[in-house]
N, C-alpha and C positions, 0 to 999 in steps of 0.2 A: 415308457418314459426315456427320453434321450439321455445320453451320458452327460451332456452339457448342463441339462436341468439339474441333474444330481449334483454336479460340481457347484452350481449356484446355490443350491440348498445347503450343501455342506459348508460353503463359505459363509452363508448367513448364520449358521450355527456357531462358527468360531468368532466371527466379527461381532455378532449381536444385532438384534433388531428391536423394533418397537413391540413386537409380539410378546417377547419375554417380559416386557414392562407390564403389559396388561394382564399377565398371569402371576402377579405377586412379586415382581422384582423390586427390591427395596430402593436401590439407587436408580430411580427412574430418569435421572438426568445424565446417566452415563453416556460416553461417546458412542455413536452408532455409525454404521456405514453411510457415508455421504461424501459428496464431492469436496475435496480438500485443496482445490486449485485456486479458490477465491481468497481475497484479502480478508483480514480479520474484521468481523462485524462489530457493531457497537457493544453487543452483549459480551462478545469474547474479550474485548478491550476492558470491560468492567469485571471480568472473571465470572460471568454468568454462563452456565451451560444450557443455552437455548437448544431445544430439539431441532435437528436438521432434517430437512425434507429428504425423503428417500430418493435414491438414484432412479432415473428413468431406465427402462429396459436397455436402451442402447448404451448409456453411460455405465450401467452395471456390467454389461458385456465387455465394454472397454476396460473397466477396472479388473475384471476377471482375467482378461487376456494379457494385461500389461506385464506381469512377471515373466510369462513365457516369451513374450515379444522382446523384452529387454535382455533376456538370457541368450536369445539367438542373435539379436542385433543391439549390442550395448551402446553403440554410437548413433542410434537412430534419432532423427529430429522429431519434434512434436508434429510437424506437418506430415511427415512420412508415417508416423505412428497412427495419426487420425485416418489417413488415406488407407493404410493397411487394415485398420479396424473396420472402417466403412465397407471395404470390399468383402471382408469375411462376415460382416453382419448381414450383408445382402445375400450371402450364400447360405446363411443359417436356415434350417428347415422351419416351416410354418408352425409345426407343433410346438417347438421350443419357444419361438417368439410369442405364441399365444399364451403359453404357460407363464412365461416371464411377465407378460402383460397383466395376467390375472394376479400374480404375486405382487406386482407393483401397485395395482389398485387396492389390494388388501393392506399393503404397507402404508399406502397413502391415507386410508381410513384410520389406521392406528395412529399415524403421525398427527392427524387432526385432533384426535382425542388427547394425545400426550401434549400437544401444543396448548390446548385449552387448559389442561392441568397446570402447565408451566406458567401461563399468563396469569392464572388466578392466584398463583403462589407469590407473585411479585409484590413487593411493598410499594407504597406511593413514592418513596424516595428512589427506589430502583427504577421505577417508571420514569421519573423525572430525569434521572441520570442517563437513561437510555435515550430519551428525547434530546438531551443536551449533546451527548456524544454523536448521535446521528446528524444533528445540525452541524456540529464541528466537522464531521467527515464530509458532509455535503458541501460546506464552504471550502474545505481543503481541496475537494475534487474540482470545484468550479475555479478555484484559484490556479490549480495545476493546469486545467484546460485553457484558461486565459493566458497563462504563461507560455504554453505551447503555441497558442495562436499568435502571441506577440513575437515569439521566436521565428515562426514561419513567415510572419509579415516583415521581419527584419527590424523590429523595434530595438533601439539602442539599449544596452544593458546598463543598469544603474551601477556606478562605481563604488568601490569600497571606501569606508570612512578612514580617518587617520589611524584609528585603533586597529582596524583590520589590516591596514597596510603595514603597521608595525608587526602584527602577527605574521604576516607573509614574509617579512624580513628575517623572522626567526625560524625559518623553515628547517635549517640544518639542526637546530636544537631539539626538534620534535622526534626525529628518527630514533627508534628503540626505546622511547620513554612512555611511561604511563600517561594516558590522555588527561586524566584528572589532575595529576601532579604538574603536567606541562601547562595546563590552563591556569593553575594557581601561580606557577612560576612567571608566566607571561603577564598575568594580571598585576602581579607584584612589581615586575620590572617596569611596566607601563606607568604605574602610579608613582614610581620613584624617579621617573624622568623629569628633568627640569623643563620649564617652559621653553627655554632656548633649544633643548634637545627635541622637543615635540614639534617645533616649527617646521622642521624638514618634512615630517609626515603630514602635517596640517596643510602645508603649501602644496604638496603633491595631491592631497585629497581635494583641495580647492580647485586646482588646475583641471583635474579629472572631472569634477562636478561641472565646471564651466563648459568644458568640451561636451559633456553629456547633455547639458541643457540646450546647447546649440544643435546638437544632433537630434535630440528629441523634438525640438521645435520644427526642424526640417522634416522629420518623419511624420509629425502630426499634420503638417501642411500637405504632405504627400497623401496621407490617408483621406483628408478632406477632398483633395482633387480626384480621388478614386471613389468618392462616395461612401467611404468607410469611417465617417466621423465618430461612430459609436466605439471605435477602437482607439480613440485618442487617450492621452494620459488622464488618470483620475486623481491627479494632485499628489503623486507619491514622491515628487522631487523635494527632498529635504535639504536644509541648509548644511553646508560642510562644517559650520561652526558647532553643530550639535554632536559633540563627541563625548560620550559618557566616560567618566574615570573608570567605572567598572560596569561592563555591560550585563544586564540582567539575564539575557539569554546567551550563554557561552556557546561558541561554535563546537559542534560535536565532531566525532571522528570522521564521519562521512564528509563533513565540510572540509576538514583538513586534507582528506584524500583527493577531493575534487580540486581544492585550491592548489595543491602541490603535485598532483598527478601521480600518486602512488597509494 
């Protein structure tokens, strides 16, 4: 048995695997070794510990080698790390690769059994919640993809409302303050403005919206001329007069950082 195979088995002992579950482990939904580079799944967002598919031999090898690689090359990029791992994977002896392949097949069999146990334990409500969140994630992904396509095609960006223009004008007041407290402060200040004081922001929002509509119309005609009419606006141009006194979805910290560049 090669030394690397021994290392892999030792790692499985400490990290944990589905094998221990099938031999009487009580917490059969405990975290196991799996790829952690993906975004949160629907189950994770709902606080459900869905069993994770075991790593393939190559990714398992990459996970095993990562600590040593980072110790020798702290500033290595992801591309360089993958290249380095691929090179050493190709140099790995056939015996070790074969053994890792057999271990993967066994782990995969165990994973399927655990997955079936997990799915049978879900309540009808949990199943509905999972479907709902998956749909929301799919819609968000499609929206993000469409937004990226619009950006690449040069689609004009929708301007801010008068309320958000007011928030932008309060940039200096946000630094060093708690986000929630600042949101409440700005919301209160906006509600206390007189109609005359709001005119400045409403006029600015109206001018920006008028400019946006003209630019959007020109862009849509450009898309039609290029045979990309499916990328035209879907009716998201709202009236500048629609300015809520209190917005239901308050801007988060990420919004403020993007808006003000810090």
